[in-house]
C-alpha positions as CSV (number, residue, x, y, z in Angstrom):
1,M,0.0,0.0,0.0
2,T,1.4,3.3,-1.0
3,E,-1.3,5.6,0.5
4,Q,-2.6,6.2,4.0
5,I,-5.3,3.6,4.5
6,S,-7.9,6.2,5.1
7,D,-7.2,7.6,1.6
8,Y,-8.7,4.5,-0.1
9,D,-12.3,4.8,-1.5
10,S,-13.3,1.5,0.1
11,V,-12.1,2.7,3.5
12,Q,-14.1,5.9,3.1
13,T,-17.1,3.8,2.1
14,W,-16.6,1.8,5.3
15,F,-16.4,4.9,7.4
16,N,-19.5,6.5,5.9
17,S,-21.6,3.3,6.0
18,H,-20.6,2.5,9.5
19,N,-21.4,6.1,10.6
20,E,-24.8,5.9,8.9
21,Y,-25.7,2.5,10.2
22,W,-24.5,3.1,13.8
23,E,-26.0,6.6,13.9
24,G,-22.9,8.7,14.1
25,S,-20.5,6.1,15.6
26,E,-17.0,6.3,14.0
27,V,-14.8,3.3,13.2
28,E,-12.3,2.8,16.0
29,P,-8.6,3.4,15.2
30,E,-7.9,-0.2,16.3
31,A,-10.3,-1.5,13.6
32,V,-8.6,0.7,10.9
33,N,-5.2,-0.7,12.0
34,A,-6.6,-4.3,11.8
35,V,-7.6,-3.7,8.2
36,R,-4.2,-2.2,7.4
37,Q,-2.5,-5.3,9.0
38,F,-4.8,-7.6,7.0
39,C,-4.0,-5.8,3.8
40,E,-0.3,-6.2,4.5
41,M,-0.8,-9.9,5.3
42,V,-2.6,-10.6,1.9
43,G,-0.3,-8.2,0.0
44,S,-3.0,-6.0,-1.4
45,D,-4.7,-2.7,-0.8
46,P,-8.3,-2.1,0.4
47,D,-9.7,-1.0,-3.0
48,S,-8.1,-3.9,-4.8
49,I,-9.5,-6.4,-2.3
50,I,-13.0,-5.1,-2.7
51,G,-12.6,-4.8,-6.4
52,E,-11.6,-8.4,-6.6
53,C,-14.8,-9.4,-4.7
54,L,-17.2,-7.1,-6.5
55,R,-17.0,-6.8,-10.3
56,P,-19.3,-4.8,-12.6
57,R,-21.8,-6.8,-14.5
58,P,-21.3,-6.8,-18.3
59,S,-24.0,-4.2,-18.6
60,G,-22.0,-2.0,-16.2
61,E,-25.0,-1.0,-14.2
62,E,-24.6,-3.2,-11.1
63,L,-21.9,-5.0,-9.3
64,M,-21.9,-8.8,-8.9
65,M,-20.3,-10.8,-6.2
66,R,-17.4,-13.0,-7.2
67,T,-17.9,-16.0,-5.0
68,R,-14.4,-17.5,-5.4
69,A,-12.8,-14.2,-4.3
70,R,-15.2,-13.9,-1.4
71,R,-14.3,-17.4,-0.3
72,K,-10.6,-16.7,-0.6
73,Y,-11.0,-13.7,1.7
74,I,-13.1,-15.5,4.2
75,E,-10.3,-18.0,4.5
76,S,-7.7,-15.2,4.7
77,I,-9.7,-13.6,7.5
78,L,-9.6,-16.9,9.4
79,E,-5.9,-17.1,8.9
80,F,-5.5,-13.5,10.1
81,E,-7.6,-14.3,13.2
82,A,-5.4,-17.2,14.0
83,Q,-2.2,-15.3,13.3
84,E,-3.2,-12.3,15.4
85,N,-5.0,-14.5,18.0
86,S,-7.8,-11.9,17.9
87,R,-11.4,-12.4,16.9
88,A,-11.9,-8.6,17.4
89,K,-9.3,-7.8,14.7
90,A,-10.9,-10.4,12.4
91,N,-14.3,-8.9,13.0
92,A,-13.0,-5.4,12.2
93,V,-11.9,-6.8,8.8
94,R,-15.3,-8.4,8.3
95,S,-16.9,-5.1,9.1
96,F,-14.8,-3.5,6.4
97,F,-16.0,-6.1,3.9
98,I,-19.7,-5.9,5.0
99,H,-19.9,-2.2,4.8
100,N,-18.5,-2.4,1.3
101,G,-21.2,-4.8,0.2
102,V,-19.3,-8.1,0.6
103,A,-21.2,-10.5,2.9
104,M,-18.9,-12.3,5.4
105,N,-19.6,-15.2,7.6
106,P,-17.4,-15.8,10.7
107,S,-16.8,-19.3,11.9
108,I,-19.0,-20.5,14.7
109,V,-17.6,-19.9,18.2
110,K,-17.7,-23.2,20.2
């Protein structure tokens, strides 16, 4: 990543959606840092990650979910959770995906 993480469009989308959904609540700095760490782990930037999961339809009017990419990132989040030993950090990354329109399912806590 060459920019500050908050400069990416997908991060701004996350901030705005989170703020709207949670009625003025801001994304915590720890959550932003978790997304930065996740991006470093997977070797990509936030916009590229979301772009890999959501592609424009051939008509160009809507986005469509790329299931294979979504599954890849679900697995990467599980790896990140284990590596960081932190479900909270993994949930911050899931929040980033969800607020960008990519559904995420965490593993079931036993």
